[in-house]
Every structure is written in C-alpha cells, then in structure tokens.
SEMIKE-667220 format. One record per residue (C-alpha): x, y, z. Coordinates in steps of 0.2 Angstrom, whole numbers, plus 5000, padded with zeros to 4 digits. Layout:
REM SEMIKE-667220
XYZ/...
//
This chain:
REM SEMIKE-667220
454652795147/454552775128/455052635119/456752645109/456852695092/457552575078/457952635061/457852475048/458852525033/458152365018/457652385001/456452235001/454752265009/454452075013/455952095025/455452255030/453852195036/454252035046/455652165053/454552275059/453252155065/454352055078/455052225084/453552325087/452852165095/454252175107/453952365112/455052435101/454652565088/455252535070/455652675057/456252625040/457252695025/457252595008/459152645002/460852685011/460752865006/458852875015/459552775029/460852935033/459653055029/458452975042/459652935054/460153125055/458153165057/457753035069/459253005080/458852825083/459352715097/460052595084/460252555066/459952395058/460652395041/460652295025/462252275015/461652224998/460652374991/460552454976/461452624975/462352674990/462652494999/462452455019/464552475021/464552625014/463052695022/463852645040/465452705035/464652885031/463652865047/465152805059/466152955053/464953065059/463953155076/462952975075/464552875077/463852835094/462352735087/462652555087/462452475070/461652275066/461952215049/460752105043/461452025027/461051875016/463151925013/463651735023/465251695012/466751675021/467551835025/466051935022/465751955044/467452045045/467252145030/465652195036/466452245053/467752325048/466552425037/466152505055/464452395060/464452355078/463652145076/463352055061/461751945057/461251855043/459751825034/458551745035/458051815051/457851705067/456551815080/457251755094/459251795091/458651975083/457652015098/459351955108/460452045100/459452215099/459152205117/461152165120/461352355110/459852455120/458952355133/
//
C-alpha cells in the first residue's frame, strides 16, 4: 500500500521543513507549495489525500485558496488550516471559508499526527 499523500501549502521554509520532517517520519508523503495559487495548481495535478493550508500568505491567502478548492472537483479532499491566526473569531472565520479543521501554530507534533490520522489514517 502506498503512503498517503499530503500537500502542505506554506510560504515559510522553516515551517515546511518542520512539518515535512514530522510527517515523513510517520510514513506520509509530503508535497509542498509556497502560496495559495501554487497550492491550487499542485492539488489539481497531484490529487493529494489531505491538504494542510497556511492562512496568512502573500498573494492568494489560504482562505481564498480553500474556497476555490472547496468549489471544485477537489472538494472531497479534507483541508486542515495550520495558522498563527489565533484571535477570537479566527477559527470560525477559517472554518466558514471551507477548512475541515483548524490547528494553531506553533505546531504540536502529537496533535498534528493525531489530526492527520483522524482524516486519512
């Protein structure tokens, strides 16, 4: 059985490196994109099992990218927001944009793996 594929859309290299390390050590295949527009293109091309989406990115942000993905043939792919946005109302706003789950940064390894497993095993 092949590894489950996760697309991580994140503009910060250090964050991508950390999440890639955690997920690949757990047996997942990680694909990356540096912004929302690239994330949409990669999702269309690669058809991942799950998308981890940063919210605050230059250009097209994660909420706009999520809304586009959830209104396409890729709407079945779960999207988990990984974001530093932790103010009152942020979770509700992000979930309303179409994300299936919300996790705040800094990333907790155990929580990340538990949440990913809940969506794709």
